[in-house]
C-alpha positions in Angstrom: 8.6 -20.0 -36.2 5.3 -19.5 -34.5 4.2 -15.9 -33.7 2.1 -15.0 -30.6 0.8 -11.8 -29.2 1.8 -12.9 -25.7 4.2 -15.5 -24.4 4.0 -16.5 -20.7 6.8 -18.5 -19.1 5.7 -20.5 -16.1 2.2 -22.0 -15.3 2.0 -21.1 -11.6 -0.6 -18.7 -10.3 1.1 -15.6 -11.8 1.5 -17.3 -15.2 -2.0 -18.7 -15.3 -3.6 -15.3 -14.6 -1.3 -13.5 -17.0 -2.2 -16.0 -19.8 -5.9 -15.8 -19.1 -5.9 -12.0 -19.0 -4.2 -12.1 -22.4 -6.8 -14.5 -23.8 -9.6 -12.3 -22.4 -8.1 -9.4 -24.2 -8.5 -11.2 -27.5 -4.8 -12.1 -27.9 -3.1 -15.2 -29.2 -1.3 -16.7 -26.1 1.3 -19.3 -25.5 2.1 -20.6 -22.1 5.4 -22.4 -21.6 5.8 -24.9 -18.7 8.9 -27.1 -18.2 7.0 -29.8 -16.3 4.8 -32.3 -18.0 2.0 -31.1 -15.7 0.9 -27.5 -15.3 0.5 -25.5 -12.0 4.2 -24.8 -11.2 5.5 -25.0 -7.6 2.2 -23.8 -6.2 0.1 -26.8 -7.3 2.8 -29.5 -7.4 5.3 -29.0 -4.5 4.4 -25.8 -2.7 1.3 -24.0 -1.6 -1.4 -26.6 -2.5 0.5 -29.7 -1.2 1.6 -27.9 2.1 -1.9 -26.6 2.8 -3.5 -29.9 2.0 -1.0 -31.6 4.2 -1.9 -29.2 7.0 -5.6 -30.1 6.6 -4.7 -33.8 6.8 -2.6 -33.2 9.9 -5.4 -31.3 11.6 -8.0 -34.0 10.8 -6.0 -37.1 11.5 -4.4 -35.8 14.7 -7.7 -34.5 16.1 -5.8 -31.3 16.9 -8.8 -29.0 16.7 -10.9 -31.0 19.1 -8.3 -31.8 21.8 -9.5 -28.8 23.9 -12.8 -30.6 24.2 -12.0 -34.3 24.1 -8.5 -34.1 25.7 -5.0 -34.0 24.5 -4.9 -37.8 23.9 -7.8 -37.6 21.3 -6.8 -38.8 17.8 -8.8 -39.7 14.7 -6.0 -42.1 13.7 -3.6 -43.4 16.2 -0.5 -44.1 14.0 -0.3 -41.5 11.3 2.1 -42.1 8.4 3.6 -40.0 5.6 1.5 -42.2 3.3 -1.7 -41.0 5.0 -0.7 -37.4 4.4 0.4 -38.0 0.8 -2.9 -39.7 -0.1 -4.9 -36.6 0.5 -2.3 -34.3 -1.1 -2.1 -36.3 -4.3 -5.9 -36.3 -4.7 -6.0 -32.5 -4.4 -3.1 -32.0 -6.7 -4.7 -34.1 -9.4 -8.0 -32.2 -9.1 -6.2 -28.8 -9.2 -4.2 -29.8 -12.3 -7.3 -30.9 -14.1 -9.3 -27.8 -13.2 -6.4 -25.5 -14.3 -5.8 -27.5 -17.6 -9.5 -27.2 -18.4 -9.5 -23.4 -17.7 -6.5 -22.8 -20.0 -8.1 -24.9 -22.7 -11.4 -23.1 -22.5 -9.6 -19.8 -23.0 -7.8 -21.1 -26.1 -4.3 -20.8 -24.6 -1.7 -23.0 -26.2 0.4 -24.8 -23.6 4.0 -25.7 -24.7 6.0 -28.1 -22.7 9.8 -27.4 -22.4 12.5 -25.2 -20.9 12.3 -21.6 -22.1 15.3 -19.5 -22.8 15.6 -16.1 -24.4 17.2 -15.6 -27.9 16.3 -12.0 -27.9 13.8 -9.5 -26.4 11.0 -11.0 -28.5 12.2 -14.6 -29.2 12.0 -17.7 -26.9 13.7 -21.0 -27.5 11.6 -23.9 -26.1 13.6 -27.1 -25.5 12.1 -30.5 -24.5 12.9 -34.1 -25.0 10.9 -33.9 -28.2 13.3 -31.3 -29.6 13.4 -27.5 -29.7 11.7 -24.7 -31.6 11.7 -20.9 -31.5 8.7 -18.8 -31.0 8.2 -15.0 -31.0 5.9 -12.7 -29.0 5.1 -9.0 -28.9 5.0 -9.2 -25.1 6.5 -11.7 -22.8 5.7 -12.4 -19.1 8.2 -14.2 -16.9 6.5 -16.1 -14.1 9.0 -18.8 -13.4 8.7 -18.8 -9.6 11.3 -20.0 -7.3 13.2 -23.1 -6.0 14.5 -23.8 -2.5 17.7 -21.9 -1.7 20.8 -24.0 -1.3 23.7 -23.7 1.1 27.2 -25.1 1.0 26.8 -25.7 4.7 23.8 -28.0 4.3 24.1 -30.9 1.8 20.6 -32.0 0.8 20.4 -35.7 0.3 16.6 -36.0 -0.3 16.1 -38.5 2.5 17.2 -37.3 6.0 18.3 -33.8 4.9 15.6 -32.3 2.8 14.3 -29.0 1.4 10.7 -27.8 1.4 10.0 -29.4 -2.0 10.8 -32.8 -0.7 8.8 -33.0 2.5 6.1 -35.4 1.1 8.8 -37.6 -0.3 9.9 -38.6 3.2 9.4 -42.3 3.8 8.7 -42.1 7.5 7.5 -39.6 10.0 10.5 -38.5 12.0 10.5 -38.7 15.8 12.8 -35.7 16.1 13.0 -33.1 13.4 15.3 -30.1 13.0 13.9 -27.2 11.0 16.4 -24.5 9.8 14.6 -21.3 8.9 12.0 -19.3 10.8 10.3 -17.8 7.8 6.8 -18.7 6.5 7.7 -22.2 5.1 9.8 -23.3 8.1 7.3 -22.2 10.6 4.3 -23.8 8.8 6.1 -27.1 8.6 7.2 -26.8 12.2 3.6 -26.4 13.3 2.4 -29.4 11.2 5.0 -31.8 12.5 4.6 -30.6 16.1 0.8 -31.2 15.8 1.7 -34.8 14.9 3.7 -35.2 18.1 7.1 -34.9 16.4 9.7 -33.2 18.6 10.8 -30.2 16.6 13.8 -27.8 17.1 13.5 -24.6 15.0 16.6 -22.7 14.3 16.4 -19.1 13.1 19.2 -16.6 12.8 16.9 -13.6 13.5 15.7 -12.6 17.0 12.1 -13.6 16.3 10.0 -15.5 13.8 8.1 -13.9 10.9 9.6 -10.4 11.3 7.1 -8.8 8.9 4.1 -9.8 11.0 2.7 -8.1 14.1 4.9 -8.8 17.2 2.0 -9.6 19.5 0.6 -12.1 17.1 4.0 -13.8 16.6 4.5 -13.9 20.3 1.1 -15.7 20.6 2.3 -18.2 17.9 5.6 -18.7 19.7 3.7 -19.5 22.9 1.7 -22.2 21.1 4.8 -23.7 19.6 6.5 -24.0 22.9 3.3 -25.4 24.4 3.6 -28.2 21.8 7.2 -29.0 22.8 8.9 -27.1 20.0 12.4 -25.9 21.0 13.2 -22.5 19.4 16.8 -21.6 18.8 16.6 -17.9 17.9 19.7 -15.7 17.1 21.4 -18.9 16.0 23.0 -19.9 12.7 23.9 -23.3 11.3 27.7 -23.7 10.7 27.5 -27.2 9.3 25.3 -30.3 9.1 26.6 -33.9 9.6 24.9 -37.2 9.2 26.1 -40.2 11.2 27.6 -43.1 9.3 24.9 -45.4 8.1 22.3 -42.6 8.6 19.8 -42.5 11.4 21.0 -39.3 13.1 21.5 -35.8 11.7 23.5 -33.2 13.7 23.4 -29.5 13.1 26.5 -27.6 14.4 25.6 -24.0 15.3 28.0 -21.1 15.2 27.5 -20.7 18.9 29.1 -24.2 19.2 25.8 -25.8 20.3 24.8 -29.1 18.7 21.3 -30.0 17.7 20.4 -33.6 16.8 17.4 -35.3 15.1 16.3 -38.0 12.8 15.8 -35.6 9.9 16.5 -32.0 9.0 14.4 -29.7 6.9 16.3 -26.8 5.4 13.9 -23.9 4.7 16.0 -20.8 4.5 14.5 -18.8 1.7 14.0 -19.5 -2.0 15.9 -18.6 -5.2 14.4 -17.3 -8.4 14.1 -19.8 -11.2 16.2 -17.8 -13.8 19.2 -20.0 -14.4 18.0 -21.4 -17.7 16.3 -18.3 -19.0 19.4 -16.7 -20.6 18.2 -13.3 -19.4 21.3 -11.6 -20.9 20.1 -12.3 -24.4 17.0 -10.2 -23.7 19.2 -7.4 -22.0 18.0 -8.4 -18.5 19.7 -9.6 -15.3 18.7 -11.0 -11.9 20.2 -10.2 -8.5 22.1 -12.7 -6.3 18.8 -14.3 -5.2 17.5 -14.7 -8.7 15.0 -11.8 -8.4 14.2 -9.7 -11.4 13.7 -5.9 -10.9 10.4 -4.4 -12.2 8.6 -1.1 -12.0 5.1 -0.4 -10.6 3.6 -2.0 -13.8 5.7 -5.1 -13.4 7.8 -4.1 -16.5 11.5 -5.0 -16.6 14.2 -2.9 -18.3 12.8 -4.1 -21.6 9.3 -2.5 -21.8 7.7 -5.5 -23.6 9.0 -8.0 -21.0 7.2 -8.3 -17.7 8.0 -10.3 -14.6 5.5 -11.4 -11.9 5.1 -13.6 -8.9 7.7 -15.0 -6.7 10.5 -14.4 -9.2 10.3 -10.6 -8.3 10.5 -11.2 -4.6 8.4 -10.2 -1.6 5.6 -10.8 -0.7 5.8 -14.2 -2.6 2.2 -15.0 -2.0 0.1 -17.1 -4.5 -2.8 -14.7 -4.2 -0.6 -11.6 -4.9 1.1 -13.4 -7.8 -2.3 -14.0 -9.4 -3.0 -10.3 -9.2 0.4 -9.3 -10.5 -0.1 -11.5 -13.5 -3.4 -10.0 -14.3 -2.2 -6.4 -13.8 0.9 -6.9 -15.9 -1.0 -8.1 -19.0 -3.7 -5.5 -18.5 -1.0 -2.8 -18.6 0.6 -4.4 -21.7 -2.7 -4.1 -23.6 -3.8 -0.7 -22.1 -6.7 -2.2 -20.1 -8.0 0.1 -17.4 -7.6 -2.0 -14.2 -6.2 -1.1 -10.8 -5.2 -2.7 -7.5 -3.8 -1.4 -4.3 -0.9 -3.4 -2.9 -1.4 -1.9 0.6 -4.7 -3.9 0.8 -3.2 -7.2 -0.2 -3.9 -9.7 2.6 -1.4 -12.1 4.1 -2.3 -15.7 5.1 0.2 -17.8 7.0 -1.0 -21.4 7.4 0.6 -22.1 10.7 -1.3 -23.9 13.5 -3.1 -21.8 14.5 -3.1 -19.9 11.3 -2.3 -16.2 11.0 -3.7 -13.6 8.7 -3.4 -9.8 8.5 -3.8 -6.7 6.4 -2.6 -3.2 6.8 -0.1 -1.8 9.3 1.4 -3.3 12.4 1.7 -1.5 15.7 5.5 -1.3 15.2 5.1 0.4 11.8 2.5 2.9 13.1 4.7 3.7 16.1 7.7 4.4 13.7 5.4 6.6 11.6 4.1 8.6 14.7 0.5 7.7 13.9 -1.9 8.0 16.8 -3.7 4.7 17.1 -5.7 2.5 19.4 -6.1 -1.2 19.6 -9.2 -3.4 20.2 -8.8 -7.1 20.9 -11.3 -9.9 20.9 -10.5 -13.5 22.1 -12.0 -16.6 20.6 -12.5 -18.0 24.1 -15.0 -15.1 24.8 -17.0 -15.8 21.7 -19.5 -18.7 21.7 -18.3 -20.0 18.3 -14.8 -20.3 19.7 -16.0 -22.5 22.5 -18.1 -24.6 20.1 -15.2 -25.1 17.7 -12.8 -25.9 20.5 -10.5 -23.0 19.6 -10.1 -21.0 22.8 -6.6 -19.6 22.0 -7.4 -17.4 18.9 -7.7 -13.6 19.0 -8.6 -10.8 16.6 -6.8 -7.4 16.8 -8.2 -4.2 15.3 -5.9 -1.2 15.0 -7.6 2.1 14.2 -6.8 5.8 14.1 -7.6 7.5 17.4 -9.0 10.6 15.8 -10.7 9.5 12.6 -11.4 5.9 13.7 -10.2 4.6 10.3 -9.2 1.0 10.3 -5.4 0.8 9.9 -4.8 -2.9 10.4 -6.4 -6.2 11.2 -4.4 -9.0 12.7 -5.8 -12.5 13.5 -4.4 -15.7 14.9 -6.7 -18.7 15.2 -8.4 -21.2 13.0 -10.3 -19.6 10.2 -8.1 -16.5 10.4 -7.5 -16.3 6.6 -11.2 -16.4 5.9 -12.2 -14.1 8.7 -9.8 -11.4 7.6 -11.7 -10.6 4.5 -14.4 -8.8 6.5 -11.9 -6.4 7.8 -10.3 -6.1 4.3 -13.6 -5.0 2.8 -14.2 -2.4 5.5 -10.6 -1.0 5.0 -10.9 -0.8 1.2 -14.2 1.0 1.5 -12.7 3.4 4.0 -14.9 2.3 6.9 -14.3 3.1 10.5 -14.3 1.0 13.6 -17.8 2.2 14.2 -19.0 0.0 11.4 -18.4 -3.1 13.5 -20.3 -1.7 16.4 -23.3 -0.8 14.3 -23.4 -4.1 12.3 -25.2 -7.2 13.4 -23.3 -10.5 12.8 -24.7 -13.9 12.7 -24.7 -15.7 16.1 -22.8 -17.8 16.9 -19.9 -16.9 14.5 -16.3 -16.0 14.8 -17.2 -12.8 12.9 -18.6 -11.5 16.2 -14.9 -11.0 17.1 -15.0 -7.8 15.0 -17.8 -6.3 17.2 -16.2 -7.4 20.4 -12.8 -5.9 19.3 -14.4 -2.7 18.2 -16.1 -2.2 21.6 -12.9 -3.0 23.4 -11.0 -0.4 21.4 -13.6 2.3 21.6 -14.0 1.8 25.4 -10.3 2.7 25.7 -10.9 6.0 24.0 -13.7 6.9 26.4 -11.6 6.4 29.5 -10.6 9.6 31.3 
C-alpha cells in the first residue's frame, strides 16, 4: 500500500492547483483521474471546448465585423460541426500537454482509475489494469460535476443531448431547442444563434442569469431576440418526444405549449460527481445534487478531507475552483495565504460576453446602501467603433458618499479582460475618482472606465 502526504481526486482546475500547492509545500502528492487524459470536465468537455467553440463561431461567422461589413458578411459560408470541432480538438490537446508537463515538473504522481473511499485516509483506485489501495494524511475531493438528468428528458446523444455532447453532434441543426437559461444554456444559445440557427430557449424562471445585474441581462436578452432567439420564460418542460424515425424533437411545456426543433440541448444544472466515491466510508455525505458541504477553509466534516471546485456548488467557475484548491491545501499545511471571495470575478461567455464583480443594483437596494451609477457605451468610445462592437456597455456602481467602487458590470466583447482593471481598483479600495484622474491608452476599451466615472460623478453634482 502506497503512502502519500496528499491525495487529490480529480484533475480539473481545482485538483490541479491543489496538487501543485501540495508539491510546492514539499509534500508527496498523488493525483487520481478516472479518464486516460487529465484535465477533467474543464479541459475535455466543458470550459475549454465551449470557449474554443465560441471563438470558432465568432471567427467563421464573421459576427464581430457584421456591424461594419453588413449582416451577410461571413468568413466561411457553410459552417459545419467539423469546422468547430477542428479548432476545439487542437486546443484540448495543447491544454492536456501543458497540464501534464506541469504536473510532471512538480513531481506529482498521476494515477488513472476510479477513486473510492475505504476510510478517512484510505482510497481504493480501480482501473482496467486492476485495483490498489493508497493512503494519505490529507485528501482533497475535486471530482467536479456531470450534466443533471431528468426523467422528463431522455438523452439519446444524437438529437436530444446534454452539454457534454454538443461537439459530438453530426450536423448543425436548423432549429434548436435549449432547455435551461443558466450559464451553459445561454452560452450555447448565443453560439448557435450567431451561426444562424433558430433557437428557442426555455427557462422556468422569470429571467435569465438571475445572479447577474438585471440591466446587463436585459441588454443580453435584447441581443438574443435581435438574433431571432425565441425565449420562453416562466415555462417548464413536461415531456420531450422524438418523431418516429427521428428528424423532429418536440418539447411539451406544462403550459400546454409545444416547441419543435431538429435537436434539443438539455442544460438544466449539473450534478456532483460523487456516486462512485463511497463517501459513507469516510463518514461523509452529499446533498440531493451531489454537493459536499464544507467550511470556510473547504474542510468537510472530516478535518483531513477537503472538497473544492464545482462539487461544492456555486459559483462553479474554473477560476474560483483553482483558487479553492490552492487555499484548501495551504490551510492543510498551515501556509499563510488568503483570498477574498467577494472579489472573485464572474465571466460569462455569451455573445456578447458578460463579466462582473461586486454587488448588483438589486443587492445594494435590498441592503439600503446609497449608490450611484455611471455608464459608458462602446459606441461612444473610438475603440468600440474600430472593433465594430457598438452594443457593449460598462457600468460602474459606487457609494454616493465615499465614492468607493461597489460593483463593475460589463457586457460586450472583451468584457472578461476589461473587468480586471475594475477588480484591481476595488481590491485596493480605490474610488471612482481614480478613473477620472488616470490616463488610459487611446483608443482602447479601457477608456470606458473614465467615461463611466464622469457620467456617474456628473449625476452627483446635479442640483
